[in-house]
C-alpha positions in Angstrom: 37.2 -6.2 -40.0 40.6 -7.4 -38.9 43.3 -4.8 -38.4 46.6 -4.8 -40.3 50.1 -4.0 -39.0 52.8 -3.1 -41.5 56.1 -4.4 -40.1 59.0 -2.5 -41.7 61.9 -4.7 -40.7 64.8 -6.2 -42.6 65.6 -9.1 -40.2 63.6 -12.2 -41.0 63.6 -13.6 -37.5 62.3 -10.4 -36.0 59.6 -10.2 -38.6 58.5 -13.7 -37.7 58.4 -13.0 -34.0 56.5 -9.7 -34.4 54.0 -11.3 -36.8 53.3 -14.3 -34.6 52.9 -12.0 -31.5 50.4 -9.7 -33.2 48.5 -12.7 -34.5 47.7 -13.8 -31.0 45.6 -10.6 -30.7 43.9 -11.1 -34.1 46.1 -8.5 -35.9 47.2 -9.4 -39.4 50.7 -8.5 -40.5 52.2 -7.4 -43.8 55.9 -6.9 -44.3 58.4 -4.6 -45.9 62.1 -5.4 -45.8 63.2 -1.9 -47.1 62.0 1.6 -47.2 61.1 1.3 -50.9 58.9 -1.7 -50.0 57.2 0.3 -47.2 55.9 2.9 -49.7 54.4 0.1 -51.8 52.8 -1.7 -48.9 51.0 1.6 -47.8 48.6 0.9 -50.6 47.3 -1.9 -48.4 46.1 0.7 -45.9 47.7 -0.6 -42.7 46.2 0.5 -39.4 49.5 0.7 -37.7 53.2 0.6 -38.7 56.0 -1.0 -36.6 59.2 0.7 -38.0 62.8 -0.3 -37.6 65.2 2.7 -38.0 68.1 0.8 -39.6 67.1 -0.4 -43.0 69.3 -1.4 -45.9 68.2 1.3 -48.2 67.0 4.1 -46.0 67.1 5.8 -42.6 64.0 5.1 -40.6 63.8 8.6 -39.2 63.8 10.1 -42.7 61.2 7.6 -43.8 59.0 8.7 -40.9 59.5 12.4 -41.7 58.4 11.8 -45.3 55.5 9.6 -44.2 54.1 12.3 -42.0 53.8 14.6 -45.0 51.1 12.3 -46.4 49.7 10.0 -43.7 48.8 10.0 -40.0 48.8 6.2 -39.6 50.1 5.4 -36.1 53.8 4.5 -36.0 55.6 2.6 -33.3 59.4 2.7 -33.7 61.1 -0.7 -32.7 64.8 -0.3 -33.1 68.2 -1.0 -31.6 68.9 2.7 -32.1 67.2 3.6 -28.8 69.3 6.3 -27.0 67.4 9.2 -25.6 68.3 11.6 -28.5 66.9 9.1 -31.1 63.8 8.6 -29.0 63.2 12.4 -28.8 63.8 13.0 -32.5 61.5 10.0 -33.4 58.6 11.4 -31.4 59.2 15.0 -32.5 59.0 14.1 -36.2 55.8 12.0 -35.8 56.3 8.6 -34.1 53.5 7.7 -31.6 55.6 5.4 -29.5 59.2 4.0 -29.2 60.4 0.6 -27.9 64.0 -0.5 -28.0 65.3 -3.8 -29.3 65.1 -6.3 -27.6 61.9 -5.7 -25.7 59.2 -7.8 -24.1 56.8 -8.9 -26.8 53.9 -8.6 -24.5 54.7 -4.9 -24.0 55.0 -4.4 -27.7 51.6 -6.0 -28.3 50.1 -3.9 -25.5 51.5 -0.7 -27.0 50.4 -1.7 -30.5 46.9 -2.5 -29.3 46.8 0.9 -27.5 47.6 2.7 -30.7 44.9 0.9 -32.5 42.3 1.6 -29.8 43.3 5.2 -29.8 42.8 5.5 -33.5 39.3 3.8 -33.3 38.4 6.1 -30.4 39.4 9.2 -32.4 37.3 8.1 -35.3 34.3 7.5 -33.0 34.8 10.9 -31.4 34.9 12.5 -34.8 31.6 10.9 -35.8 29.9 11.8 -32.5 31.5 15.2 -31.8 32.2 17.2 -35.0 33.3 20.7 -34.0 35.9 23.4 -34.3 37.9 24.5 -31.3 39.3 28.0 -31.5 42.2 29.3 -29.4 44.5 32.2 -30.2 44.8 32.3 -34.0 44.5 28.5 -34.2 41.6 26.2 -35.1 41.5 22.5 -34.3 38.8 20.8 -36.5 37.9 17.5 -34.8 36.1 16.3 -37.9 39.1 16.5 -40.2 41.6 16.3 -37.3 43.4 19.3 -38.8 45.1 22.1 -36.9 45.4 25.3 -38.9 46.6 28.8 -38.2 44.6 31.7 -39.6 43.5 29.8 -42.7 47.0 28.4 -43.5 48.1 24.9 -44.3 47.3 22.2 -41.7 50.1 21.5 -39.2 51.0 17.8 -38.7 49.9 16.6 -35.3 49.8 12.8 -35.6 47.5 10.5 -33.7 49.0 11.1 -30.3 49.5 14.8 -30.7 45.8 15.2 -31.7 44.6 13.2 -28.7 46.7 15.2 -26.3 45.9 18.6 -27.7 42.2 17.7 -27.7 42.5 16.8 -24.0 44.1 20.2 -23.3 41.5 22.1 -25.2 38.6 20.3 -23.5 40.1 21.3 -20.1 41.7 24.8 -20.4 43.2 26.3 -17.2 42.9 22.8 -15.5 46.1 21.0 -14.4 46.4 17.7 -16.2 48.8 15.2 -14.6 51.2 13.1 -16.6 49.3 10.0 -15.4 46.0 11.4 -16.8 47.7 12.2 -20.1 49.2 8.7 -20.2 45.6 7.4 -19.9 44.6 9.7 -22.8 47.2 7.9 -24.9 46.1 4.5 -23.5 49.6 4.0 -22.0 50.6 2.5 -18.7 51.9 5.4 -16.6 55.6 5.2 -15.6 57.1 8.2 -13.6 60.3 8.2 -15.7 58.7 7.7 -19.1 59.3 10.9 -21.1 57.0 10.1 -24.0 54.3 12.5 -22.7 56.9 15.3 -22.2 58.2 14.9 -25.7 54.7 15.0 -27.2 53.9 18.1 -25.3 57.2 19.7 -26.5 56.2 18.9 -30.1 52.8 20.5 -29.6 54.4 23.6 -28.1 56.8 23.9 -31.0 53.9 23.7 -33.5 51.8 26.3 -31.6 54.6 28.8 -30.9 54.0 31.7 -28.5 50.8 33.5 -27.6 50.6 37.3 -28.3 52.0 38.0 -24.8 55.0 35.8 -25.4 53.9 32.9 -23.2 53.5 29.3 -24.2 50.0 27.9 -24.7 51.0 25.0 -22.4 52.7 25.6 -19.1 54.6 23.0 -17.1 53.6 22.6 -13.5 56.5 21.2 -11.5 55.8 17.8 -10.0 52.2 18.0 -11.3 52.0 18.0 -15.1 50.8 20.6 -17.5 48.0 23.2 -17.9 46.7 24.9 -21.1 46.5 28.6 -20.5 44.4 30.1 -23.3 40.7 30.6 -23.7 39.0 28.0 -25.9 35.8 28.4 -27.8 33.9 25.7 -29.7 31.7 25.9 -32.7 29.9 23.4 -34.9 
């Protein structure tokens, strides 16, 4: 089955370039020129969304915030609004990746394919390894991909957050480098790429503190991160 990208973009020329680029990899594209159109096109069940932040009827960050209340479809932000604050906010509220305009279309295609592969891998992992991972008062259910605290409502993780948290829980008390975590997200490692750091900050914010006041994830200077809580698994 061919995969579908929903391109949320009001500029016709950009839509054409994105659509033709994705087509070279066998990815079909559907389009939305506005935020309102995006909500309608979600009925087509896209596998990934490429989202511009500057739309005529809505702010892309607010659209993303609302989207994450009902869907975990991977989102790549592609926008001229690309300063560091915008990038951090975008990742924190649920984007999986962020590329500024203009960018190299080969890189955009590689990032998009990486998100699609990660989603497929997560689905395969769920089928082959359905379990619950317990740490502190939290439970990560790999079958439903839901993170819950003491029977409360699921906390939104997103595709990337789920992949990273699962990696940490599978290797508690083991240092994980940024390069290794980049491979978890199927990203090419770049020393100055802060995407991993922002995702880890988002996970920390969701998890809060342990009973002794420490973070679940500790930063190791010049090395990466380490998860510092016992983890138990059950079927």
